[in-house]
C-alpha positions in Angstrom: 67.2 41.4 81.0 70.5 40.0 79.6 73.5 39.7 81.8 76.5 42.0 81.5 78.9 39.0 81.7 78.5 36.0 79.5 76.4 35.8 76.3 72.7 36.3 75.5 70.4 35.1 72.8 66.7 35.9 72.1 64.8 33.6 69.6 62.0 35.4 67.8 59.0 34.4 65.7 55.6 36.0 64.9 53.6 34.9 68.0 56.2 33.3 70.3 54.0 30.2 70.6 55.5 27.7 68.1 59.0 28.2 66.6 60.8 30.5 69.0 59.8 28.7 72.3 61.0 25.5 70.6 64.3 27.1 69.6 64.7 28.6 73.1 64.0 25.2 74.8 66.3 23.3 72.4 69.1 25.8 72.9 68.7 25.8 76.7 68.9 22.0 76.8 72.0 22.0 74.6 73.7 24.7 76.7 72.8 22.7 79.9 74.1 19.5 78.4 77.3 21.3 77.4 77.7 22.7 80.9 77.6 26.3 79.7 74.0 27.3 80.5 75.1 29.6 83.4 77.2 31.6 80.8 74.0 32.4 78.8 70.9 34.4 79.1 68.4 32.6 76.9 64.8 33.8 76.1 62.3 34.0 73.2 59.8 36.6 72.1 57.3 37.7 69.4 57.2 40.4 66.9 53.5 40.8 67.7 51.5 41.1 71.0 48.8 38.7 70.0 49.6 35.9 72.5 51.3 37.8 75.4 51.3 35.7 78.6 50.1 32.5 76.9 51.7 29.1 77.0 53.4 27.8 73.8 51.2 25.8 71.4 50.3 22.4 72.9 51.6 20.6 69.7 55.0 22.3 70.2 55.1 21.4 73.9 54.1 17.7 73.0 56.9 17.7 70.4 59.5 18.9 72.9 58.3 16.4 75.5 58.8 13.6 73.0 62.5 14.7 73.0 62.7 14.9 76.8 62.5 18.7 76.9 60.2 20.8 79.1 59.6 24.6 79.1 57.7 26.9 81.3 57.9 29.8 78.8 55.2 32.4 78.7 54.9 34.4 75.5 56.1 38.0 75.3 56.6 40.7 72.8 60.1 41.9 71.9 60.9 45.2 73.6 63.2 48.0 72.8 65.4 47.0 75.8 65.9 43.6 74.1 67.9 45.3 71.3 70.2 46.9 73.9 70.6 43.9 76.2 70.8 40.8 73.9 73.9 39.9 71.9 72.0 37.9 69.4 68.4 38.0 68.2 67.8 35.0 66.0 64.5 34.9 64.1 62.7 32.3 61.9 61.8 34.0 58.6 62.2 37.1 56.4 59.1 38.7 57.8 60.5 38.5 61.4 63.8 39.7 60.1 62.3 42.8 58.5 60.1 43.6 61.5 63.1 43.3 63.9 65.4 45.4 61.7 62.7 48.1 61.6 62.3 48.0 65.4 66.1 48.0 65.9 66.4 51.2 63.8 64.2 53.0 66.3 66.6 52.0 69.2 69.5 54.3 69.8 71.9 51.8 71.6 70.9 48.7 69.7 73.8 46.2 70.0 72.0 43.0 69.0 73.1 41.1 66.0 69.9 40.2 64.2 70.0 37.1 62.0 67.9 34.3 60.7 68.4 31.2 62.9 68.4 29.2 59.7 71.6 30.9 58.6 73.3 28.4 61.0 71.7 25.3 59.4 74.3 23.0 57.9 71.5 21.7 55.6 71.1 25.3 54.3 67.3 25.5 55.1 67.3 29.3 55.7 63.6 29.6 56.7 62.0 27.9 59.6 58.4 27.7 58.5 55.5 28.4 60.9 53.9 25.1 61.8 50.8 26.8 63.3 48.4 25.8 60.6 50.1 22.5 60.0 50.3 19.1 61.7 52.4 17.4 64.3 55.1 16.5 61.7 55.5 20.2 60.9 56.4 20.8 64.6 58.8 17.9 64.4 60.4 19.6 61.3 60.8 22.8 63.3 62.3 20.9 66.2 64.9 19.2 63.9 65.8 22.5 62.2 66.2 24.2 65.6 68.4 21.3 66.8 70.7 21.6 63.7 70.9 25.4 63.9 71.3 25.7 67.7 74.1 23.1 67.6 76.1 25.2 65.1 75.2 28.5 66.8 76.4 27.1 70.2 79.6 25.7 68.7 80.4 29.0 67.0 79.8 30.9 70.3 81.6 28.6 72.8 
């Protein structure tokens, strides 16, 4: 549940095992390094319930570890409450965006600003592609995109 004081962000992808846990971990580390992590509620979730309770993909965890980042995240599905409690819901692709906007329309007090995380990319790569069926380098690409986007997002919200 997001805090009433401070800011909150929820990163979302299809299954919450690849892209969104990477984005969450990257943003948490950036906020920690910037000394503002206590001003944020940071989480991630899925548009589906396929992997609820699972650990993120081992390839994603290995990628984060290479960059000195650990996460203990367990996958979860986005809830109606998330739309009322989070300031920002940042997702990875057009399909996530469409699913989230549909869900938000069914929530009376939705306050969340729903955007593509890629809209913050200085290199203008709007979509963060799902690396699930790819290779290690695809996870590295997701990581690099998340770093660029989260940096700009944090700067814009400091």
